[in-house]
DOVEX-196855 format. One record per residue (C-alpha): residue number from 1; residue in one letter; chain; x, y, z. Coordinates in pm, 1 decimal, decimal comma, always signed. Example, Ala and Ser with C-alpha at 12.3 -4.5 7.8 and 13.67 -1.06 7.14 Angstrom:
// residues 2
+------+------+-------+----------+----------+----------+
: resi : resn : chain :       px :       py :       pz :
+------+------+-------+----------+----------+----------+
:    1 :    A :     A :  +1230,0 :   -450,0 :   +780,0 :
:    2 :    S :     A :  +1367,0 :   -106,0 :   +714,0 :
+------+------+-------+----------+----------+----------+
This chain:
// residues 309
+------+------+-------+----------+----------+----------+
: resi : resn : chain :       px :       py :       pz :
+------+------+-------+----------+----------+----------+
:    1 :    M :     A :  +5643,6 :  +5626,5 :  +4117,2 :
:    2 :    N :     A :  +5436,0 :  +5327,9 :  +4248,1 :
:    3 :    S :     A :  +5253,1 :  +5167,8 :  +3963,4 :
:    4 :    H :     A :  +4975,1 :  +5057,9 :  +4216,2 :
:    5 :    N :     A :  +4894,9 :  +5412,1 :  +4333,9 :
:    6 :    A :     A :  +4598,3 :  +5456,9 :  +4098,9 :
:    7 :    K :     A :  +4445,9 :  +5124,4 :  +4201,9 :
:    8 :    F :     A :  +4474,2 :  +5193,7 :  +4576,5 :
:    9 :    A :     A :  +4349,1 :  +5548,6 :  +4529,8 :
:   10 :    F :     A :  +4042,0 :  +5385,3 :  +4375,9 :
:   11 :    Y :     A :  +4008,6 :  +5137,3 :  +4661,5 :
:   12 :    Y :     A :  +4039,2 :  +5420,5 :  +4918,9 :
:   13 :    L :     A :  +3787,8 :  +5651,0 :  +4763,0 :
:   14 :    L :     A :  +3534,2 :  +5378,2 :  +4692,1 :
:   15 :    S :     A :  +3572,0 :  +5255,9 :  +5051,3 :
:   16 :    L :     A :  +3505,6 :  +5612,2 :  +5169,9 :
:   17 :    A :     A :  +3170,0 :  +5609,0 :  +4972,2 :
:   18 :    A :     A :  +3088,3 :  +5270,8 :  +5106,4 :
:   19 :    L :     A :  +3187,6 :  +5377,3 :  +5464,2 :
:   20 :    I :     A :  +2949,1 :  +5676,9 :  +5446,6 :
:   21 :    F :     A :  +2659,9 :  +5458,4 :  +5328,5 :
:   22 :    V :     A :  +2723,3 :  +5200,7 :  +5599,4 :
:   23 :    A :     A :  +2757,0 :  +5450,0 :  +5879,9 :
:   24 :    L :     A :  +2451,9 :  +5649,8 :  +5767,8 :
:   25 :    S :     A :  +2249,4 :  +5329,4 :  +5715,0 :
:   26 :    V :     A :  +2331,0 :  +5191,6 :  +6058,8 :
:   27 :    G :     A :  +2228,6 :  +5527,1 :  +6205,4 :
:   28 :    M :     A :  +1912,1 :  +5552,1 :  +6006,8 :
:   29 :    I :     A :  +1806,5 :  +5202,3 :  +6108,8 :
:   30 :    I :     A :  +1869,3 :  +5271,2 :  +6474,2 :
:   31 :    F :     A :  +1694,2 :  +5602,4 :  +6448,6 :
:   32 :    G :     A :  +1395,3 :  +5435,2 :  +6279,8 :
:   33 :    I :     A :  +1385,3 :  +5177,0 :  +6554,6 :
:   34 :    I :     A :  +1391,7 :  +5434,7 :  +6816,9 :
:   35 :    D :     A :  +1118,1 :  +5645,5 :  +6642,1 :
:   36 :    S :     A :   +896,7 :  +5333,0 :  +6615,9 :
:   37 :    T :     A :   +957,9 :  +5233,3 :  +6978,7 :
:   38 :    I :     A :   +943,5 :  +5565,2 :  +7157,3 :
:   39 :    I :     A :   +623,4 :  +5720,2 :  +7008,6 :
:   40 :    D :     A :   +626,1 :  +6099,3 :  +6995,3 :
:   41 :    A :     A :   +291,0 :  +6285,6 :  +6948,6 :
:   42 :    L :     A :   +471,8 :  +6535,4 :  +6726,2 :
:   43 :    T :     A :   +530,8 :  +6257,1 :  +6481,8 :
:   44 :    Y :     A :   +228,9 :  +6038,8 :  +6531,8 :
:   45 :    N :     A :   +145,6 :  +6023,3 :  +6148,8 :
:   46 :    S :     A :   +507,7 :  +5975,6 :  +6026,1 :
:   47 :    Y :     A :   +473,9 :  +5605,1 :  +5958,6 :
:   48 :    N :     A :   +545,6 :  +5632,7 :  +5591,3 :
:   49 :    S :     A :   +866,1 :  +5836,2 :  +5635,0 :
:   50 :    V :     A :  +1004,1 :  +5590,9 :  +5893,6 :
:   51 :    D :     A :   +922,6 :  +5289,3 :  +5680,3 :
:   52 :    G :     A :  +1075,0 :  +5449,1 :  +5376,1 :
:   53 :    Q :     A :  +1387,5 :  +5541,3 :  +5578,6 :
:   54 :    L :     A :  +1432,3 :  +5187,5 :  +5698,4 :
:   55 :    K :     A :  +1383,4 :  +5040,7 :  +5351,2 :
:   56 :    F :     A :  +1646,4 :  +5268,0 :  +5207,5 :
:   57 :    A :     A :  +1887,3 :  +5192,8 :  +5490,3 :
:   58 :    I :     A :  +1839,7 :  +4824,9 :  +5435,7 :
:   59 :    S :     A :  +1900,5 :  +4849,6 :  +5065,6 :
:   60 :    A :     A :  +2210,6 :  +5064,1 :  +5112,1 :
:   61 :    L :     A :  +2356,3 :  +4839,9 :  +5384,8 :
:   62 :    L :     A :  +2295,3 :  +4529,9 :  +5176,9 :
:   63 :    I :     A :  +2519,6 :  +4669,5 :  +4896,3 :
:   64 :    A :     A :  +2763,6 :  +4900,0 :  +5076,3 :
:   65 :    A :     A :  +2872,6 :  +4681,8 :  +5377,2 :
:   66 :    P :     A :  +3011,3 :  +4388,5 :  +5168,0 :
:   67 :    I :     A :  +3193,5 :  +4636,0 :  +4938,7 :
:   68 :    Y :     A :  +3341,9 :  +4827,9 :  +5233,2 :
:   69 :    Y :     A :  +3483,3 :  +4510,8 :  +5412,2 :
:   70 :    F :     A :  +3604,5 :  +4369,3 :  +5082,5 :
:   71 :    L :     A :  +3791,8 :  +4687,8 :  +4993,8 :
:   72 :    S :     A :  +3942,0 :  +4712,3 :  +5341,7 :
:   73 :    H :     A :  +4068,9 :  +4343,0 :  +5294,2 :
:   74 :    L :     A :  +4224,0 :  +4446,2 :  +4954,6 :
:   75 :    I :     A :  +4392,8 :  +4754,7 :  +5108,8 :
:   76 :    N :     A :  +4528,5 :  +4556,8 :  +5391,3 :
:   77 :    R :     A :  +4653,3 :  +4281,2 :  +5163,5 :
:   78 :    G :     A :  +4816,0 :  +4530,1 :  +4950,1 :
:   79 :    L :     A :  +5008,7 :  +4685,8 :  +5251,8 :
:   80 :    R :     A :  +5129,1 :  +4335,3 :  +5349,1 :
:   81 :    K :     A :  +5254,5 :  +4268,5 :  +4999,5 :
:   82 :    K :     A :  +5416,1 :  +4604,3 :  +4995,6 :
:   83 :    E :     A :  +5224,4 :  +4705,5 :  +4681,2 :
:   84 :    L :     A :  +5149,0 :  +5018,8 :  +4887,6 :
:   85 :    E :     A :  +5404,3 :  +5138,3 :  +5130,7 :
:   86 :    I :     A :  +5295,0 :  +5202,1 :  +5483,6 :
:   87 :    D :     A :  +5441,3 :  +5546,7 :  +5489,1 :
:   88 :    S :     A :  +5317,6 :  +5639,3 :  +5143,2 :
:   89 :    P :     A :  +5189,5 :  +5992,8 :  +5107,1 :
:   90 :    L :     A :  +4895,7 :  +5858,0 :  +4910,1 :
:   91 :    R :     A :  +4790,5 :  +5637,2 :  +5200,0 :
:   92 :    R :     A :  +4815,8 :  +5912,1 :  +5444,0 :
:   93 :    W :     A :  +4644,0 :  +6178,9 :  +5246,0 :
:   94 :    L :     A :  +4357,0 :  +5957,3 :  +5150,8 :
:   95 :    T :     A :  +4320,7 :  +5816,8 :  +5509,6 :
:   96 :    Y :     A :  +4301,5 :  +6172,9 :  +5654,6 :
:   97 :    F :     A :  +4061,6 :  +6265,1 :  +5370,0 :
:   98 :    I :     A :  +3838,9 :  +5975,7 :  +5476,9 :
:   99 :    I :     A :  +3853,4 :  +6095,0 :  +5837,0 :
:  100 :    L :     A :  +3761,5 :  +6454,6 :  +5725,3 :
:  101 :    V :     A :  +3466,0 :  +6342,4 :  +5511,3 :
:  102 :    A :     A :  +3333,4 :  +6108,1 :  +5780,8 :
:  103 :    S :     A :  +3379,9 :  +6393,2 :  +6046,9 :
:  104 :    V :     A :  +3176,9 :  +6634,0 :  +5835,9 :
:  105 :    T :     A :  +2908,3 :  +6380,1 :  +5764,7 :
:  106 :    I :     A :  +2874,5 :  +6271,9 :  +6125,8 :
:  107 :    L :     A :  +2881,2 :  +6632,8 :  +6243,6 :
:  108 :    G :     A :  +2591,3 :  +6712,4 :  +6006,0 :
:  109 :    V :     A :  +2377,0 :  +6438,7 :  +6145,5 :
:  110 :    F :     A :  +2454,6 :  +6527,7 :  +6494,9 :
:  111 :    I :     A :  +2355,8 :  +6883,9 :  +6430,4 :
:  112 :    S :     A :  +2025,2 :  +6765,1 :  +6292,8 :
:  113 :    V :     A :  +1973,4 :  +6538,1 :  +6608,2 :
:  114 :    I :     A :  +2034,9 :  +6834,7 :  +6835,4 :
:  115 :    N :     A :  +1809,2 :  +7061,4 :  +6612,4 :
:  116 :    N :     A :  +1518,8 :  +6820,0 :  +6643,1 :
:  117 :    F :     A :  +1568,5 :  +6806,5 :  +7024,8 :
:  118 :    L :     A :  +1554,1 :  +7187,5 :  +7035,8 :
:  119 :    S :     A :  +1238,7 :  +7172,2 :  +6813,0 :
:  120 :    G :     A :  +1062,1 :  +6965,1 :  +7083,3 :
:  121 :    E :     A :  +1151,4 :  +6596,4 :  +7030,9 :
:  122 :    L :     A :  +1137,1 :  +6383,5 :  +7332,3 :
:  123 :    T :     A :  +1443,8 :  +6373,0 :  +7559,2 :
:  124 :    G :     A :  +1452,1 :  +5990,8 :  +7552,5 :
:  125 :    R :     A :  +1474,3 :  +5995,4 :  +7175,0 :
:  126 :    F :     A :  +1744,8 :  +6266,3 :  +7169,6 :
:  127 :    I :     A :  +1961,1 :  +6080,2 :  +7414,3 :
:  128 :    L :     A :  +1938,4 :  +5747,6 :  +7237,6 :
:  129 :    K :     A :  +2015,9 :  +5911,2 :  +6902,5 :
:  130 :    A :     A :  +2297,9 :  +6114,1 :  +7036,3 :
:  131 :    A :     A :  +2449,2 :  +5802,3 :  +7194,2 :
:  132 :    T :     A :  +2407,4 :  +5615,1 :  +6860,1 :
:  133 :    M :     A :  +2601,8 :  +5896,5 :  +6677,3 :
:  134 :    L :     A :  +2871,0 :  +5904,4 :  +6932,7 :
:  135 :    L :     A :  +2922,8 :  +5530,7 :  +6913,7 :
:  136 :    I :     A :  +2930,8 :  +5535,7 :  +6529,5 :
:  137 :    A :     A :  +3184,5 :  +5831,8 :  +6538,5 :
:  138 :    A :     A :  +3398,9 :  +5655,9 :  +6794,1 :
:  139 :    A :     A :  +3411,2 :  +5343,2 :  +6591,5 :
:  140 :    V :     A :  +3517,0 :  +5522,0 :  +6264,9 :
:  141 :    F :     A :  +3766,9 :  +5749,6 :  +6416,9 :
:  142 :    S :     A :  +3926,9 :  +5491,0 :  +6640,3 :
:  143 :    F :     A :  +3980,2 :  +5250,5 :  +6347,3 :
:  144 :    Y :     A :  +4121,0 :  +5507,7 :  +6113,2 :
:  145 :    F :     A :  +4348,7 :  +5681,2 :  +6371,2 :
:  146 :    Y :     A :  +4482,7 :  +5341,7 :  +6462,2 :
:  147 :    D :     A :  +4534,8 :  +5256,5 :  +6097,6 :
:  148 :    I :     A :  +4720,4 :  +5569,5 :  +6011,6 :
:  149 :    K :     A :  +4959,8 :  +5531,1 :  +6313,7 :
:  150 :    R :     A :  +5050,5 :  +5161,0 :  +6239,1 :
:  151 :    L :     A :  +5425,1 :  +5129,2 :  +6177,0 :
:  152 :    V :     A :  +5428,5 :  +4759,5 :  +6106,4 :
:  153 :    I :     A :  +5183,7 :  +4557,7 :  +5900,8 :
:  154 :    K :     A :  +5118,7 :  +4230,4 :  +6065,0 :
:  155 :    K :     A :  +4970,4 :  +3922,6 :  +5887,9 :
:  156 :    K :     A :  +4727,0 :  +3875,3 :  +6176,9 :
:  157 :    D :     A :  +4664,2 :  +4213,2 :  +6333,4 :
:  158 :    L :     A :  +4445,2 :  +4139,8 :  +6645,6 :
:  159 :    V :     A :  +4313,7 :  +4497,6 :  +6651,9 :
:  160 :    L :     A :  +4191,5 :  +4488,4 :  +6298,6 :
:  161 :    I :     A :  +4051,2 :  +4134,0 :  +6330,9 :
:  162 :    L :     A :  +3864,1 :  +4261,6 :  +6658,1 :
:  163 :    F :     A :  +3739,9 :  +4571,0 :  +6479,6 :
:  164 :    A :     A :  +3622,8 :  +4371,1 :  +6176,4 :
:  165 :    S :     A :  +3444,1 :  +4104,1 :  +6392,8 :
:  166 :    I :     A :  +3274,9 :  +4349,9 :  +6627,3 :
:  167 :    S :     A :  +3181,2 :  +4599,5 :  +6362,1 :
:  168 :    G :     A :  +3060,9 :  +4319,3 :  +6120,8 :
:  169 :    F :     A :  +2844,5 :  +4166,2 :  +6393,4 :
:  170 :    L :     A :  +2689,1 :  +4508,9 :  +6482,7 :
:  171 :    V :     A :  +2615,9 :  +4583,1 :  +6115,6 :
:  172 :    L :     A :  +2463,4 :  +4245,1 :  +6062,4 :
:  173 :    A :     A :  +2252,8 :  +4274,1 :  +6381,6 :
:  174 :    T :     A :  +2139,1 :  +4615,4 :  +6283,1 :
:  175 :    F :     A :  +2043,5 :  +4483,8 :  +5935,1 :
:  176 :    V :     A :  +1843,7 :  +4191,8 :  +6082,6 :
:  177 :    A :     A :  +1677,0 :  +4406,6 :  +6341,4 :
:  178 :    A :     A :  +1546,5 :  +4647,8 :  +6066,9 :
:  179 :    W :     A :  +1334,4 :  +4374,3 :  +5919,2 :
:  180 :    F :     A :  +1115,6 :  +4353,9 :  +6241,6 :
:  181 :    F :     A :  +1023,1 :  +4719,0 :  +6196,7 :
:  182 :    V :     A :   +962,6 :  +4743,9 :  +5820,5 :
:  183 :    E :     A :   +666,9 :  +4595,1 :  +5629,2 :
:  184 :    S :     A :   +731,3 :  +4296,6 :  +5393,1 :
:  185 :    P :     A :   +750,7 :  +4366,0 :  +5018,1 :
:  186 :    Q :     A :   +430,0 :  +4183,0 :  +4966,8 :
:  187 :    I :     A :   +243,2 :  +4408,7 :  +5214,7 :
:  188 :    A :     A :   +412,1 :  +4717,2 :  +5066,5 :
:  189 :    R :     A :   +301,3 :  +4621,7 :  +4719,5 :
:  190 :    A :     A :    -59,0 :  +4557,6 :  +4844,9 :
:  191 :    K :     A :    -70,2 :  +4903,4 :  +5004,0 :
:  192 :    R :     A :    +63,1 :  +5072,9 :  +4709,2 :
:  193 :    L :     A :   -186,9 :  +4907,1 :  +4481,1 :
:  194 :    D :     A :   -475,8 :  +4997,4 :  +4730,8 :
:  195 :    Q :     A :   -344,2 :  +5350,1 :  +4728,8 :
:  196 :    I :     A :   -377,0 :  +5369,7 :  +4356,7 :
:  197 :    V :     A :   -736,6 :  +5236,9 :  +4387,9 :
:  198 :    S :     A :   -806,4 :  +5508,7 :  +4644,7 :
:  199 :    N :     A :   -651,6 :  +5779,5 :  +4423,0 :
:  200 :    N :     A :   -880,9 :  +5647,0 :  +4131,5 :
:  201 :    I :     A :  -1185,0 :  +5673,4 :  +4355,2 :
:  202 :    Y :     A :  -1083,8 :  +6026,4 :  +4450,2 :
:  203 :    Q :     A :  -1059,7 :  +6122,5 :  +4082,7 :
:  204 :    L :     A :  -1390,8 :  +5964,4 :  +3992,5 :
:  205 :    E :     A :  -1545,4 :  +6154,3 :  +4309,9 :
:  206 :    D :     A :  -1416,9 :  +6481,2 :  +4149,7 :
:  207 :    A :     A :  -1581,7 :  +6375,0 :  +3815,6 :
:  208 :    V :     A :  -1897,0 :  +6299,9 :  +3991,0 :
:  209 :    N :     A :  -1890,8 :  +6642,9 :  +4158,2 :
:  210 :    N :     A :  -1824,2 :  +6816,5 :  +3825,9 :
:  211 :    Y :     A :  -2124,1 :  +6621,4 :  +3676,8 :
:  212 :    Y :     A :  -2350,2 :  +6742,3 :  +3969,7 :
:  213 :    A :     A :  -2223,1 :  +7100,7 :  +3928,5 :
:  214 :    E :     A :  -2334,0 :  +7093,4 :  +3556,4 :
:  215 :    Y :     A :  -2659,6 :  +6891,8 :  +3575,5 :
:  216 :    K :     A :  -2758,4 :  +6941,9 :  +3948,7 :
:  217 :    V :     A :  -2808,6 :  +6566,3 :  +3986,1 :
:  218 :    L :     A :  -2594,3 :  +6260,5 :  +4051,3 :
:  219 :    P :     A :  -2517,2 :  +6042,9 :  +3757,2 :
:  220 :    S :     A :  -2696,4 :  +5712,2 :  +3783,0 :
:  221 :    N :     A :  -2391,9 :  +5535,9 :  +3656,1 :
:  222 :    L :     A :  -2031,3 :  +5594,7 :  +3560,3 :
:  223 :    D :     A :  -2110,5 :  +5565,6 :  +3189,8 :
:  224 :    E :     A :  -2298,5 :  +5892,0 :  +3208,0 :
:  225 :    L :     A :  -1974,7 :  +6071,1 :  +3282,6 :
:  226 :    K :     A :  -1834,6 :  +5985,2 :  +2928,9 :
:  227 :    N :     A :  -1998,5 :  +6239,7 :  +2727,5 :
:  228 :    A :     A :  -2095,0 :  +6481,4 :  +3010,8 :
:  229 :    K :     A :  -2012,1 :  +6848,2 :  +2966,2 :
:  230 :    N :     A :  -1714,8 :  +6980,0 :  +3175,7 :
:  231 :    V :     A :  -1647,0 :  +6634,3 :  +3313,9 :
:  232 :    Y :     A :  -1297,7 :  +6501,7 :  +3270,8 :
:  233 :    Y :     A :  -1143,2 :  +6179,9 :  +3408,6 :
:  234 :    D :     A :   -895,7 :  +5911,5 :  +3292,6 :
:  235 :    P :     A :  -1062,9 :  +5580,5 :  +3190,8 :
:  236 :    K :     A :   -790,5 :  +5399,0 :  +3377,4 :
:  237 :    T :     A :   -942,7 :  +5521,4 :  +3695,2 :
:  238 :    L :     A :  -1246,9 :  +5304,9 :  +3643,6 :
:  239 :    V :     A :  -1067,5 :  +4975,5 :  +3727,3 :
:  240 :    D :     A :   -831,5 :  +4823,6 :  +3976,1 :
:  241 :    P :     A :   -474,0 :  +4865,0 :  +3822,5 :
:  242 :    E :     A :   -377,3 :  +4499,3 :  +3879,7 :
:  243 :    T :     A :   -689,1 :  +4284,7 :  +3854,5 :
:  244 :    K :     A :   -868,8 :  +4520,7 :  +3610,2 :
:  245 :    Q :     A :  -1189,5 :  +4469,0 :  +3812,7 :
:  246 :    P :     A :  -1422,7 :  +4767,9 :  +3775,9 :
:  247 :    I :     A :  -1469,8 :  +5012,3 :  +4064,5 :
:  248 :    E :     A :  -1842,4 :  +5003,8 :  +4158,9 :
:  249 :    Y :     A :  -2035,3 :  +5332,8 :  +4189,0 :
:  250 :    R :     A :  -2346,8 :  +5340,9 :  +4387,9 :
:  251 :    V :     A :  -2615,6 :  +5618,2 :  +4424,6 :
:  252 :    D :     A :  -2738,3 :  +5605,9 :  +4788,3 :
:  253 :    G :     A :  -2960,1 :  +5906,5 :  +4794,4 :
:  254 :    E :     A :  -3032,0 :  +6236,0 :  +4625,6 :
:  255 :    K :     A :  -2695,0 :  +6370,5 :  +4731,4 :
:  256 :    E :     A :  -2528,0 :  +6057,5 :  +4854,6 :
:  257 :    F :     A :  -2302,5 :  +5814,0 :  +4667,5 :
:  258 :    S :     A :  -2026,7 :  +5567,0 :  +4729,5 :
:  259 :    F :     A :  -1752,0 :  +5371,9 :  +4559,3 :
:  260 :    C :     A :  -1682,9 :  +4996,8 :  +4619,6 :
:  261 :    A :     A :  -1369,9 :  +4803,3 :  +4532,5 :
:  262 :    T :     A :  -1176,4 :  +4495,3 :  +4667,0 :
:  263 :    Y :     A :   -876,8 :  +4608,6 :  +4880,9 :
:  264 :    R :     A :   -575,5 :  +4403,0 :  +4955,7 :
:  265 :    A :     A :   -516,3 :  +4537,4 :  +5302,9 :
:  266 :    A :     A :   -701,0 :  +4737,0 :  +5569,1 :
:  267 :    S :     A :   -642,2 :  +5109,4 :  +5571,7 :
:  268 :    G :     A :   -462,8 :  +5253,9 :  +5876,4 :
:  269 :    D :     A :   -346,2 :  +5599,2 :  +5985,2 :
:  270 :    E :     A :    -43,1 :  +5568,9 :  +5761,3 :
:  271 :    A :     A :   -276,2 :  +5521,4 :  +5453,9 :
:  272 :    Q :     A :   -497,8 :  +5830,2 :  +5511,2 :
:  273 :    L :     A :   -224,3 :  +6102,2 :  +5471,7 :
:  274 :    N :     A :   -333,3 :  +6164,9 :  +5114,5 :
:  275 :    T :     A :   -712,8 :  +6144,2 :  +5156,0 :
:  276 :    Y :     A :   -979,8 :  +6399,1 :  +5217,4 :
:  277 :    Y :     A :  -1041,6 :  +6568,5 :  +5547,6 :
:  278 :    G :     A :  -1418,4 :  +6549,6 :  +5540,2 :
:  279 :    V :     A :  -1730,7 :  +6360,1 :  +5648,4 :
:  280 :    G :     A :  -1815,1 :  +6011,9 :  +5545,7 :
:  281 :    K :     A :  -1647,2 :  +5674,2 :  +5573,1 :
:  282 :    R :     A :  -1299,0 :  +5705,0 :  +5425,5 :
:  283 :    E :     A :  -1130,5 :  +5393,5 :  +5577,0 :
:  284 :    H :     A :  -1161,9 :  +5051,8 :  +5435,7 :
:  285 :    V :     A :  -1113,3 :  +4687,8 :  +5545,6 :
:  286 :    A :     A :   -930,0 :  +4419,4 :  +5355,0 :
:  287 :    G :     A :  -1155,8 :  +4262,3 :  +5092,6 :
:  288 :    Y :     A :  -1464,6 :  +4406,1 :  +4928,9 :
:  289 :    D :     A :  -1556,8 :  +4736,8 :  +5093,7 :
:  290 :    C :     A :  -1728,3 :  +5070,9 :  +5015,2 :
:  291 :    V :     A :  -1614,2 :  +5421,7 :  +5089,5 :
:  292 :    S :     A :  -1854,9 :  +5726,0 :  +5099,0 :
:  293 :    G :     A :  -1829,2 :  +5975,4 :  +4830,0 :
:  294 :    Q :     A :  -1845,5 :  +6345,6 :  +4923,7 :
:  295 :    L :     A :  -2036,1 :  +6618,9 :  +4750,2 :
:  296 :    W :     A :  -1865,6 :  +6953,1 :  +4789,2 :
:  297 :    I :     A :  -2103,4 :  +7159,7 :  +4594,2 :
:  298 :    D :     A :  -2224,6 :  +7482,4 :  +4770,9 :
:  299 :    E :     A :  -2559,9 :  +7537,9 :  +4599,1 :
:  300 :    S :     A :  -2627,3 :  +7868,5 :  +4784,8 :
:  301 :    V :     A :  -2365,1 :  +8040,8 :  +4568,6 :
:  302 :    N :     A :  -2370,3 :  +7778,9 :  +4282,2 :
:  303 :    T :     A :  -2000,3 :  +7713,5 :  +4297,2 :
:  304 :    A :     A :  -1794,8 :  +7407,7 :  +4367,7 :
:  305 :    V :     A :  -1596,8 :  +7427,2 :  +4686,5 :
:  306 :    P :     A :  -1319,3 :  +7159,3 :  +4703,6 :
:  307 :    V :     A :  -1266,4 :  +6988,6 :  +5036,4 :
:  308 :    K :     A :   -914,5 :  +7026,8 :  +5176,6 :
:  309 :    R :     A :   -696,7 :  +6728,4 :  +5093,9 :
+------+------+-------+----------+----------+----------+
């Protein structure tokens, strides 16, 4: 029994995992670019999902691509040194297993693409995504079917060199292109911190509403919430999570109030997905800005009616 079988079994299985991540990541990046370029009214507010998809794909590609190409090099070198025989049952079984798993994975993605088209996705998007999956499938299957049918292991196999060069260039080009459609880590951090500030404001707004429900008047300042009956809030919501600057509360009228804070970035459609659907100014600009609070008390029945989030 070949003493190297366990090592090469490990190489093949790990290369399979890396291949799946590479193929899916390339597809996800191209899909994300298509979605960002061809705007569909059905997904006008899906910015966060596309951005998250691109970030995951970039991360996966950064790790999986080098591993896949390195393992492919080790496997091919082992074949040249006859550490693994070209007609070895282990090689054939694992190669066909890779083809099987890749086929099932690509088939699943292709079904999802067709399902989205039948659910109303734009024809242009569908055609580009379908073409992407066909090209990825063609690349994977053509390489492994060529590899399994090789009878002689050459030191410089032009087909393998060509495949490695073209596929490597396309993977690198996809990786670079993704950065033009994804926000930078600095902007992402700024938006996440601003979202925490917004969430803090919403919690304080709930506390103000509970105070009004109990006392039928707005609190003159946030200190009055501390010992108020039936008013609960986390003290951490009073400040910016990073700078520790306090969130300012203003009474603008008998039933009008607002909250002010320093934001790192301006809000956009993508930042409004978790906010209230109601009246008042909810967007903000970069820098110091105020947003309107909303009183959702229905005094006619003396109950608190929450606004839909």
